[in-house]
C-alpha positions, 0 to 999 in steps of 0.5 A: 961756626956759631958765635955763641956755642963752641961746637968743638968743646960741646962735641968733646964733652958729649963724647967724653960723657958717653964714653965714661957713662956707657963705658963704666956701666959696661965694665961694671956689668962685666964685673957682675958676669965675672962674679957670677961664674964662681971661678977664681979667674972670673973673680980676679977679672971682676976685681979688676973691673971693679977697680976700673969702675972705682977709679972712674968714679974717683976721677969724676969726683976729682974733676968735678970738685977740683974746680 
């Protein structure tokens, strides 16, 4: 264990940023695919995906600004 770097905390931050970053991009791309189908079920799924993305953005802003 390094006395200067908390590797456990660094691992948690890395994992959370990868999941949030890549996960939100993947969900947004699913929303675009759902919108491109033109079917009502696809649009409903796209709306749900966009709500998840908006919630992720709001959560990120809250965590950064809470402080």
